[in-house]
DRENGU-574536 format. One record per residue: residue number from 1; residue in three letters; x, y, z of N, C-alpha, C, O, CB in turn. Coordinates in Angstrom, 1 decimal, always signed. Glycine has a CB too. Layout:
! DRENGU-574536
{NUM; ALA; {X; Y; Z}; {X; Y; Z}; {X; Y; Z}; {X; Y; Z}; {X; Y; Z}},
...
! end
This chain:
! DRENGU-574536
{1; UNK; {-3.8; +15.9; -31.8}; {-4.7; +14.5; -31.6}; {-3.5; +13.8; -30.3}; {-4.2; +13.2; -29.5}; {-4.9; +13.3; -33.6}},
{2; UNK; {-2.8; +13.8; -30.2}; {-2.2; +13.1; -28.7}; {-3.0; +13.9; -27.3}; {-2.9; +13.5; -26.1}; {-0.2; +13.3; -28.7}},
{3; UNK; {-3.6; +15.2; -27.8}; {-3.2; +16.4; -26.7}; {-4.7; +15.2; -26.4}; {-4.6; +14.5; -25.4}; {-3.1; +18.7; -27.1}},
{4; UNK; {-5.8; +15.1; -27.2}; {-7.3; +14.3; -27.7}; {-7.1; +13.3; -26.3}; {-7.3; +13.0; -25.1}; {-7.2; +13.2; -29.7}},
{5; UNK; {-6.6; +13.0; -27.4}; {-6.0; +11.2; -26.5}; {-6.0; +11.0; -24.8}; {-6.7; +10.4; -24.0}; {-4.0; +11.0; -26.7}},
{6; UNK; {-4.8; +11.6; -25.0}; {-4.1; +12.0; -22.9}; {-5.5; +12.9; -22.2}; {-5.8; +12.6; -21.0}; {-2.1; +13.7; -22.7}},
{7; UNK; {-6.1; +13.5; -22.7}; {-7.3; +13.7; -22.3}; {-8.4; +12.6; -21.8}; {-8.8; +12.3; -20.6}; {-7.7; +14.2; -23.4}},
{8; UNK; {-8.5; +12.2; -22.7}; {-9.2; +11.3; -22.8}; {-9.1; +10.2; -22.1}; {-10.0; +9.7; -21.5}; {-9.2; +11.0; -23.7}},
{9; UNK; {-8.0; +9.9; -22.2}; {-7.0; +8.7; -20.8}; {-7.6; +8.6; -19.6}; {-8.2; +7.8; -18.9}; {-5.3; +9.1; -20.2}},
{10; UNK; {-7.0; +10.9; -19.4}; {-7.3; +11.0; -17.9}; {-8.1; +11.0; -17.0}; {-8.1; +10.8; -15.8}; {-6.9; +11.6; -17.5}},
{11; UNK; {-9.5; +11.5; -18.0}; {-10.7; +10.9; -18.0}; {-11.0; +9.5; -17.4}; {-11.7; +9.3; -16.5}; {-11.0; +10.8; -19.3}},
{12; UNK; {-10.3; +8.7; -18.0}; {-11.5; +7.2; -18.0}; {-10.1; +6.9; -16.3}; {-10.4; +6.5; -15.1}; {-11.5; +5.3; -20.2}},
{13; UNK; {-9.1; +7.1; -16.7}; {-8.3; +6.7; -15.1}; {-9.1; +7.3; -13.9}; {-8.8; +6.9; -12.8}; {-6.5; +7.3; -14.8}},
{14; UNK; {-10.1; +8.6; -14.1}; {-11.0; +9.5; -13.1}; {-11.8; +8.4; -13.4}; {-12.1; +8.2; -12.2}; {-11.5; +11.2; -13.3}},
{15; UNK; {-12.4; +7.5; -13.9}; {-13.4; +6.9; -13.9}; {-14.3; +7.1; -14.7}; {-14.3; +8.3; -15.0}; {-13.8; +6.9; -13.0}},
{16; UNK; {-15.3; +6.0; -15.3}; {-16.1; +6.0; -16.6}; {-17.4; +5.3; -16.3}; {-17.3; +4.2; -15.7}; {-15.3; +5.2; -17.9}},
{17; UNK; {-18.5; +5.9; -16.5}; {-19.7; +4.7; -15.9}; {-20.3; +3.5; -16.9}; {-20.7; +3.7; -18.1}; {-21.2; +5.6; -15.4}},
{18; UNK; {-20.3; +2.1; -16.2}; {-20.0; +1.0; -16.4}; {-21.8; +0.3; -16.1}; {-22.6; +1.0; -15.5}; {-18.7; +0.5; -15.4}},
{19; UNK; {-22.0; -0.4; -16.5}; {-23.7; -1.1; -16.7}; {-23.5; -1.9; -15.1}; {-22.4; -2.4; -14.7}; {-24.1; -2.6; -18.6}},
{20; UNK; {-24.6; -1.9; -14.5}; {-24.8; -2.8; -12.9}; {-24.4; -4.2; -13.6}; {-24.4; -4.4; -14.8}; {-26.7; -2.8; -12.1}},
{21; UNK; {-24.0; -5.1; -12.5}; {-23.9; -6.5; -12.8}; {-23.8; -6.8; -11.4}; {-24.2; -6.2; -10.4}; {-22.7; -7.1; -13.9}},
{22; UNK; {-22.9; -8.2; -11.6}; {-23.0; -8.9; -10.1}; {-21.4; -8.5; -8.8}; {-20.7; -9.4; -8.6}; {-23.1; -11.1; -10.6}},
{23; UNK; {-21.0; -7.3; -8.0}; {-20.3; -7.3; -8.2}; {-20.3; -7.0; -6.8}; {-21.2; -6.3; -6.3}; {-19.9; -6.9; -9.1}},
{24; UNK; {-18.9; -7.8; -6.1}; {-19.6; -7.7; -4.6}; {-17.9; -6.8; -4.1}; {-16.7; -6.9; -4.3}; {-20.1; -9.8; -3.6}},
{25; UNK; {-18.9; -5.8; -3.1}; {-18.0; -5.3; -2.2}; {-16.9; -5.5; -1.2}; {-16.8; -6.2; -0.2}; {-18.4; -5.0; -1.8}},
{26; UNK; {-16.3; -4.8; -1.7}; {-14.9; -5.4; -0.8}; {-14.1; -4.4; +0.2}; {-13.4; -3.4; +0.1}; {-13.5; -5.9; -1.9}},
{27; UNK; {-14.5; -5.1; +1.3}; {-14.4; -4.1; +2.9}; {-13.0; -3.8; +3.2}; {-12.6; -2.8; +3.8}; {-15.0; -5.1; +4.5}},
{28; UNK; {-12.6; -4.6; +2.7}; {-11.2; -4.7; +4.1}; {-9.8; -4.9; +3.4}; {-9.7; -5.9; +2.7}; {-11.4; -6.5; +5.4}},
{29; UNK; {-8.8; -4.1; +3.4}; {-6.9; -3.4; +3.2}; {-7.1; -5.2; +2.5}; {-7.4; -5.6; +1.3}; {-5.2; -3.0; +5.5}},
{30; UNK; {-6.7; -6.2; +4.1}; {-6.8; -7.7; +3.6}; {-7.3; -8.2; +2.1}; {-6.8; -8.6; +1.1}; {-7.8; -8.4; +4.6}},
{31; UNK; {-8.3; -7.8; +2.4}; {-9.4; -8.4; +1.1}; {-8.8; -8.1; -0.3}; {-8.9; -8.8; -1.3}; {-11.0; -7.5; +1.2}},
{32; UNK; {-8.4; -6.9; -0.3}; {-8.0; -6.2; -1.5}; {-6.6; -6.2; -2.1}; {-6.1; -5.8; -3.2}; {-8.3; -4.9; -1.3}},
{33; UNK; {-6.2; -6.9; -0.8}; {-4.6; -7.1; -1.5}; {-4.5; -8.2; -1.6}; {-3.4; -8.5; -2.0}; {-3.2; -6.7; -0.8}},
{34; UNK; {-5.1; -9.2; -1.4}; {-5.5; -10.7; -1.7}; {-5.6; -11.1; -3.2}; {-5.3; -12.0; -4.0}; {-6.9; -11.0; -1.1}},
{35; UNK; {-6.4; -9.5; -3.2}; {-7.0; -9.4; -5.2}; {-5.8; -9.1; -6.2}; {-5.4; -9.6; -7.3}; {-8.2; -7.8; -5.6}},
{36; UNK; {-5.3; -7.9; -5.4}; {-4.8; -7.5; -6.4}; {-2.7; -7.8; -6.3}; {-2.1; -7.6; -7.4}; {-5.5; -5.8; -6.5}},
{37; UNK; {-2.0; -8.0; -5.2}; {-1.0; -8.0; -4.8}; {-0.5; -9.4; -6.0}; {-1.2; -10.4; -6.2}; {-1.1; -8.0; -3.0}},
{38; UNK; {+0.8; -9.1; -6.5}; {+0.9; -10.1; -7.6}; {+0.4; -9.5; -9.0}; {+1.2; -9.6; -9.9}; {+0.0; -11.3; -7.3}},
{39; UNK; {-0.5; -8.9; -9.2}; {-1.4; -8.8; -10.7}; {-1.2; -7.4; -11.0}; {-0.7; -6.5; -10.3}; {-3.2; -9.1; -10.6}},
{40; UNK; {-1.9; -7.5; -13.1}; {-1.7; -6.2; -13.3}; {-3.7; -5.8; -13.3}; {-4.6; -6.6; -13.5}; {-0.6; -5.9; -14.9}},
{41; UNK; {-3.7; -5.0; -13.2}; {-4.9; -4.3; -13.4}; {-5.0; -3.7; -14.9}; {-4.2; -2.7; -15.1}; {-5.1; -3.3; -12.3}},
{42; UNK; {-6.3; -4.3; -16.1}; {-5.6; -3.8; -17.4}; {-6.7; -3.4; -17.7}; {-7.8; -3.8; -17.2}; {-4.7; -4.6; -18.4}},
{43; UNK; {-6.6; -2.5; -18.6}; {-7.9; -2.1; -19.7}; {-7.3; -2.1; -21.1}; {-6.3; -1.5; -21.4}; {-8.5; -0.4; -19.6}},
{44; UNK; {-7.8; -2.9; -21.9}; {-6.7; -3.2; -23.0}; {-7.4; -2.7; -23.8}; {-6.9; -3.3; -24.8}; {-6.3; -4.6; -23.4}},
{45; UNK; {-8.3; -1.8; -24.4}; {-8.0; -0.6; -25.0}; {-7.5; +0.9; -24.9}; {-7.8; +1.7; -25.7}; {-8.9; -0.5; -25.4}},
{46; UNK; {-7.1; +1.0; -24.2}; {-5.8; +2.5; -23.6}; {-4.9; +1.9; -23.2}; {-4.1; +2.5; -22.5}; {-5.9; +3.5; -22.2}},
{47; UNK; {-4.3; +0.0; -23.6}; {-3.1; +0.2; -23.6}; {-3.1; +0.1; -21.8}; {-2.1; -0.7; -21.6}; {-2.7; +1.6; -24.4}},
{48; UNK; {-3.4; +0.3; -21.2}; {-3.6; +1.0; -19.1}; {-3.5; -0.1; -18.7}; {-4.6; -0.7; -19.0}; {-5.2; +1.8; -18.2}},
{49; UNK; {-2.4; -1.0; -17.9}; {-1.4; -1.6; -17.1}; {-1.5; -1.0; -15.6}; {-0.8; +0.1; -15.5}; {+0.0; -1.4; -17.7}},
{50; UNK; {-2.3; -1.4; -14.3}; {-1.4; -0.9; -13.6}; {-0.9; -1.7; -12.2}; {-1.4; -2.8; -12.3}; {-1.8; +0.2; -13.5}},
{51; UNK; {-0.3; -1.6; -11.2}; {+0.2; -2.0; -10.3}; {+0.0; -1.6; -9.3}; {+0.2; -0.4; -9.2}; {+1.1; -2.0; -10.3}},
{52; UNK; {-0.9; -2.5; -7.9}; {-1.0; -1.6; -6.8}; {-0.2; -2.6; -5.9}; {-0.3; -3.8; -5.7}; {-2.7; -1.2; -6.4}},
{53; UNK; {+0.9; -1.5; -5.2}; {+1.7; -2.2; -4.7}; {+1.2; -2.6; -3.1}; {+0.7; -1.7; -2.4}; {+3.0; -1.5; -4.8}},
{54; UNK; {+1.2; -3.5; -2.7}; {+1.3; -3.4; -0.7}; {+2.3; -2.3; -0.2}; {+2.0; -1.9; +0.9}; {+2.1; -5.1; +0.1}},
{55; UNK; {+3.8; -1.7; -0.9}; {+3.9; -0.7; +0.1}; {+3.5; +1.0; +0.2}; {+4.1; +1.9; +0.8}; {+5.1; -0.7; +0.3}},
{56; UNK; {+2.1; +1.1; -0.5}; {+1.3; +2.7; -0.9}; {+1.9; +2.5; -2.0}; {+1.0; +1.7; -2.4}; {+1.7; +4.3; +0.0}},
{57; UNK; {+2.9; +2.5; -3.2}; {+3.0; +2.6; -4.3}; {+2.0; +2.2; -5.6}; {+1.4; +1.2; -5.6}; {+3.8; +2.1; -4.2}},
{58; UNK; {+2.0; +3.1; -6.7}; {+0.9; +2.5; -7.2}; {+1.7; +2.6; -8.6}; {+2.1; +3.8; -8.6}; {-0.5; +3.3; -7.0}},
{59; UNK; {+2.2; +2.0; -9.9}; {+2.4; +2.0; -11.2}; {+1.9; +1.7; -12.7}; {+1.0; +0.9; -12.7}; {+2.9; +1.6; -11.0}},
{60; UNK; {+2.2; +2.1; -13.7}; {+1.9; +1.5; -14.6}; {+2.2; +2.2; -15.6}; {+3.1; +3.1; -15.6}; {+0.9; +1.1; -14.5}},
{61; UNK; {+1.4; +1.9; -16.6}; {+1.9; +2.9; -17.9}; {+0.1; +3.0; -19.2}; {-0.7; +2.1; -19.6}; {+4.1; +1.7; -18.9}},
{62; UNK; {+0.1; +3.7; -19.4}; {-1.1; +4.1; -21.0}; {-0.5; +5.1; -21.5}; {+0.0; +6.2; -21.3}; {-2.9; +4.6; -20.9}},
{63; UNK; {-0.8; +3.9; -22.6}; {-0.6; +4.8; -23.8}; {+1.2; +5.3; -23.9}; {+1.8; +6.3; -24.3}; {-1.7; +6.3; -23.6}},
{64; UNK; {+1.4; +4.5; -23.6}; {+3.0; +4.5; -23.6}; {+4.0; +5.5; -22.2}; {+5.2; +5.4; -22.0}; {+3.4; +5.2; -25.3}},
{65; UNK; {+3.1; +6.3; -21.5}; {+3.8; +6.7; -20.9}; {+3.3; +5.8; -19.6}; {+2.4; +4.9; -19.6}; {+3.8; +8.1; -21.0}},
{66; UNK; {+4.3; +6.4; -18.1}; {+4.3; +6.0; -16.8}; {+3.1; +6.8; -15.9}; {+2.5; +7.8; -16.1}; {+5.9; +6.2; -16.3}},
{67; UNK; {+2.8; +5.8; -14.7}; {+2.0; +6.3; -14.4}; {+2.2; +5.7; -12.8}; {+2.1; +4.5; -12.5}; {+0.8; +6.1; -15.3}},
{68; UNK; {+2.4; +6.8; -12.0}; {+3.3; +6.9; -10.4}; {+2.0; +6.9; -9.5}; {+1.0; +7.2; -10.1}; {+4.6; +8.6; -10.0}},
{69; UNK; {+1.9; +6.6; -8.3}; {+1.2; +7.0; -7.6}; {+1.2; +6.3; -6.4}; {+1.9; +5.3; -6.2}; {+0.2; +7.1; -8.2}},
{70; UNK; {+0.6; +6.8; -5.5}; {+0.4; +6.5; -4.1}; {-1.7; +6.0; -3.6}; {-2.8; +6.5; -3.9}; {+1.0; +8.2; -3.3}},
{71; UNK; {-1.3; +5.0; -2.9}; {-2.9; +4.5; -2.4}; {-2.7; +4.3; -0.8}; {-1.5; +4.1; -0.4}; {-3.6; +2.8; -3.3}},
{72; UNK; {-3.9; +4.3; +0.2}; {-3.8; +3.7; +1.5}; {-5.7; +3.4; +1.6}; {-6.7; +4.1; +1.3}; {-2.8; +4.9; +2.8}},
{73; UNK; {-5.3; +2.1; +2.1}; {-6.9; +1.8; +3.1}; {-7.9; +3.0; +3.7}; {-7.2; +3.4; +4.7}; {-6.5; +0.9; +4.7}},
{74; UNK; {-8.8; +3.6; +3.6}; {-9.4; +4.3; +4.8}; {-11.0; +4.2; +4.8}; {-11.9; +4.4; +3.9}; {-9.0; +5.9; +4.8}},
{75; UNK; {-11.0; +3.5; +6.5}; {-12.4; +3.6; +6.1}; {-13.0; +2.5; +5.4}; {-14.2; +2.7; +5.7}; {-12.5; +4.6; +5.3}},
{76; UNK; {-12.9; +1.7; +4.7}; {-13.2; -0.2; +3.6}; {-13.3; +1.0; +2.2}; {-14.2; +0.9; +1.3}; {-15.7; -1.7; +4.1}},
{77; UNK; {-12.4; +2.1; +2.1}; {-12.0; +2.9; +0.7}; {-10.8; +2.8; +0.4}; {-9.8; +2.9; +1.1}; {-12.2; +4.4; +0.7}},
{78; UNK; {-10.8; +2.6; -0.9}; {-9.0; +2.2; -1.7}; {-9.1; +4.0; -2.0}; {-10.2; +4.4; -2.4}; {-8.8; +0.7; -3.8}},
{79; UNK; {-7.7; +5.2; -1.7}; {-8.5; +6.3; -1.5}; {-6.6; +6.3; -2.2}; {-5.6; +5.7; -1.8}; {-9.5; +7.0; +0.3}},
{80; UNK; {-6.9; +7.1; -3.2}; {-5.7; +7.0; -4.3}; {-4.9; +8.3; -5.0}; {-5.7; +8.9; -5.7}; {-6.2; +6.3; -5.6}},
{81; UNK; {-3.6; +8.8; -4.9}; {-3.2; +9.5; -5.9}; {-2.7; +9.1; -6.8}; {-2.1; +8.0; -6.7}; {-2.5; +10.2; -5.6}},
{82; UNK; {-2.8; +9.6; -7.9}; {-1.9; +8.8; -9.5}; {-0.9; +10.7; -10.1}; {-1.1; +11.7; -9.5}; {-3.9; +7.9; -11.4}},
{83; UNK; {+0.0; +10.6; -11.2}; {+0.7; +10.9; -11.8}; {+0.9; +10.5; -13.1}; {+1.9; +9.7; -13.0}; {+1.3; +11.0; -11.3}},
{84; UNK; {+0.4; +10.6; -14.6}; {+0.6; +10.0; -15.9}; {+1.3; +11.3; -16.4}; {+0.9; +12.4; -16.7}; {-1.0; +9.4; -16.8}},
{85; UNK; {+2.4; +10.8; -16.3}; {+3.7; +11.5; -17.1}; {+3.2; +12.6; -17.2}; {+3.0; +13.1; -18.3}; {+4.3; +11.0; -18.5}},
{86; UNK; {+2.9; +13.4; -15.7}; {+3.3; +14.8; -14.8}; {+1.7; +15.5; -15.4}; {+1.6; +16.7; -15.0}; {+5.1; +15.8; -15.5}},
{87; UNK; {+0.9; +15.1; -15.9}; {-0.9; +14.9; -15.5}; {-1.2; +14.1; -14.1}; {-1.0; +12.9; -13.9}; {-1.9; +13.8; -16.9}},
{88; UNK; {-1.5; +14.8; -13.6}; {-1.8; +14.7; -12.2}; {-3.0; +14.6; -12.3}; {-3.8; +15.3; -12.9}; {-1.3; +15.6; -11.2}},
{89; UNK; {-3.1; +13.6; -11.6}; {-4.9; +12.8; -11.0}; {-5.6; +12.8; -10.2}; {-5.9; +11.7; -9.7}; {-5.1; +11.7; -10.9}},
{90; UNK; {-6.1; +13.8; -9.7}; {-6.5; +13.9; -8.0}; {-6.4; +12.4; -6.9}; {-6.5; +11.2; -7.0}; {-8.3; +14.4; -7.9}},
{91; UNK; {-5.9; +13.6; -5.5}; {-6.8; +12.5; -4.4}; {-8.3; +12.2; -4.7}; {-9.0; +13.0; -5.3}; {-6.9; +13.2; -2.7}},
{92; UNK; {-8.7; +10.6; -4.3}; {-10.4; +10.2; -4.3}; {-10.2; +9.3; -3.2}; {-9.1; +9.1; -2.7}; {-11.2; +9.4; -5.9}},
{93; UNK; {-11.4; +8.6; -2.9}; {-11.1; +7.5; -2.3}; {-12.4; +6.7; -2.8}; {-13.4; +7.4; -2.9}; {-10.8; +7.6; -0.7}},
{94; UNK; {-12.4; +5.3; -3.1}; {-13.0; +4.5; -3.9}; {-14.0; +3.5; -3.8}; {-13.7; +2.5; -4.6}; {-12.2; +4.2; -4.3}},
{95; UNK; {-14.7; +3.4; -3.4}; {-15.5; +1.8; -3.6}; {-14.8; +0.7; -4.3}; {-14.7; +0.9; -5.6}; {-16.9; +2.0; -4.5}},
{96; UNK; {-14.1; -0.7; -3.9}; {-13.6; -1.7; -4.5}; {-15.0; -2.8; -4.6}; {-15.6; -3.4; -3.7}; {-12.3; -2.2; -3.7}},
{97; UNK; {-15.2; -2.8; -5.9}; {-15.7; -4.1; -5.9}; {-14.7; -4.9; -6.5}; {-13.6; -4.5; -6.9}; {-17.0; -4.1; -6.6}},
{98; UNK; {-15.4; -6.4; -6.6}; {-15.1; -8.0; -7.4}; {-16.0; -8.6; -8.0}; {-17.1; -8.7; -7.5}; {-14.8; -9.0; -6.5}},
{99; UNK; {-15.7; -9.0; -9.2}; {-16.9; -10.3; -9.8}; {-16.0; -11.0; -10.4}; {-15.4; -10.6; -11.3}; {-18.1; -10.0; -11.0}},
{100; UNK; {-15.9; -12.3; -9.8}; {-15.7; -13.2; -10.3}; {-13.5; -13.4; -9.1}; {-13.2; -13.2; -7.9}; {-16.0; -12.9; -12.3}},
{101; UNK; {-12.9; -14.0; -10.3}; {-11.1; -13.7; -9.8}; {-10.8; -13.6; -10.9}; {-9.8; -14.2; -11.4}; {-10.0; -15.0; -9.0}},
{102; UNK; {-12.2; -12.1; -12.1}; {-10.8; -12.1; -12.7}; {-11.1; -10.2; -13.2}; {-10.7; -9.5; -14.1}; {-10.5; -13.6; -14.4}},
{103; UNK; {-12.0; -10.0; -12.1}; {-12.4; -8.4; -13.0}; {-13.1; -7.4; -11.1}; {-13.9; -7.5; -10.2}; {-14.7; -8.8; -15.0}},
{104; UNK; {-12.0; -6.7; -11.5}; {-12.4; -5.7; -10.1}; {-12.8; -3.8; -11.1}; {-12.4; -3.3; -12.2}; {-10.1; -5.5; -8.6}},
{105; UNK; {-14.1; -3.0; -10.0}; {-14.3; -2.2; -10.1}; {-14.0; -1.4; -9.5}; {-14.1; -1.6; -8.3}; {-15.0; -2.3; -10.3}},
{106; UNK; {-13.7; -0.4; -9.8}; {-13.5; +1.3; -9.0}; {-14.1; +2.5; -8.8}; {-13.5; +3.5; -9.4}; {-12.8; +1.8; -9.4}},
{107; UNK; {-15.0; +2.8; -8.2}; {-16.6; +3.7; -8.0}; {-15.4; +5.0; -7.4}; {-14.6; +4.8; -6.5}; {-18.3; +2.9; -6.3}},
{108; UNK; {-15.4; +6.3; -8.1}; {-15.2; +7.4; -7.3}; {-16.5; +7.7; -6.4}; {-17.6; +7.2; -6.5}; {-14.8; +8.6; -8.1}},
{109; UNK; {-15.7; +8.8; -5.4}; {-16.3; +9.6; -4.9}; {-16.9; +8.7; -3.7}; {-17.6; +9.3; -2.9}; {-17.2; +10.3; -5.9}},
{110; UNK; {-16.6; +7.4; -3.4}; {-16.7; +6.6; -2.1}; {-17.9; +5.8; -2.7}; {-18.8; +5.6; -1.9}; {-17.0; +7.5; -0.5}},
{111; UNK; {-17.9; +5.5; -3.8}; {-19.2; +4.6; -4.8}; {-19.6; +5.5; -5.1}; {-20.4; +5.0; -5.9}; {-20.3; +3.6; -4.3}},
{112; UNK; {-19.7; +7.3; -5.2}; {-21.3; +7.6; -4.9}; {-21.5; +8.4; -6.9}; {-22.5; +8.7; -7.5}; {-21.6; +9.1; -2.9}},
{113; UNK; {-20.0; +8.6; -7.4}; {-19.4; +9.3; -8.8}; {-19.2; +7.7; -9.9}; {-19.6; +6.6; -9.6}; {-17.6; +10.3; -8.4}},
{114; UNK; {-18.6; +8.2; -10.9}; {-18.5; +6.9; -11.8}; {-17.2; +6.0; -11.6}; {-16.5; +6.1; -10.5}; {-18.6; +7.4; -13.4}},
{115; UNK; {-16.7; +5.2; -12.6}; {-16.9; +3.9; -12.3}; {-15.9; +3.0; -13.4}; {-16.3; +2.6; -14.5}; {-18.6; +3.6; -12.3}},
{116; UNK; {-14.5; +2.8; -12.8}; {-13.9; +1.7; -14.3}; {-13.8; +0.6; -13.7}; {-13.8; +0.5; -12.5}; {-12.3; +1.9; -15.2}},
{117; UNK; {-13.6; -0.7; -14.8}; {-13.7; -1.9; -14.5}; {-12.0; -2.1; -14.9}; {-11.6; -1.4; -15.8}; {-15.0; -2.8; -15.2}},
{118; UNK; {-11.0; -3.1; -14.3}; {-10.2; -3.6; -14.8}; {-10.2; -4.9; -15.0}; {-11.1; -5.5; -14.5}; {-9.4; -3.3; -14.3}},
{119; UNK; {-9.4; -5.7; -16.0}; {-9.4; -7.3; -15.8}; {-8.4; -7.1; -15.1}; {-7.5; -6.2; -15.2}; {-9.3; -8.4; -17.1}},
{120; UNK; {-8.6; -8.6; -14.0}; {-6.9; -8.7; -13.4}; {-6.4; -10.2; -13.7}; {-7.0; -11.3; -13.6}; {-6.7; -8.5; -11.5}},
{121; UNK; {-4.8; -9.7; -14.2}; {-4.1; -10.9; -14.7}; {-3.2; -11.2; -13.5}; {-2.4; -12.1; -13.4}; {-3.3; -10.7; -16.3}},
! end
């Protein structure tokens, strides 16, 4: 059961499909940082909390296990690699979009793949 939950979470962290809506692209690192700095990125269903730090680190927890990683901003995309309690989540550059002041969406493969939406708190 735990293995199934772990695999489900890894798939979710890689991103999953979401419905289209009024998200606007974030193209600049400064704009991205103004959205996430000092805030939690949350997906309550998975008890997932991430913090994207200005120094290039990613820290968080999901289903009781730590998430660590690093990120950079390249050519208008959020590029990251992460580790979830020993499970590698590979490098990917993602399109970042924002809806209002409390929702951000990441779409893998530079906006050509699946997406994951997070609440900002």
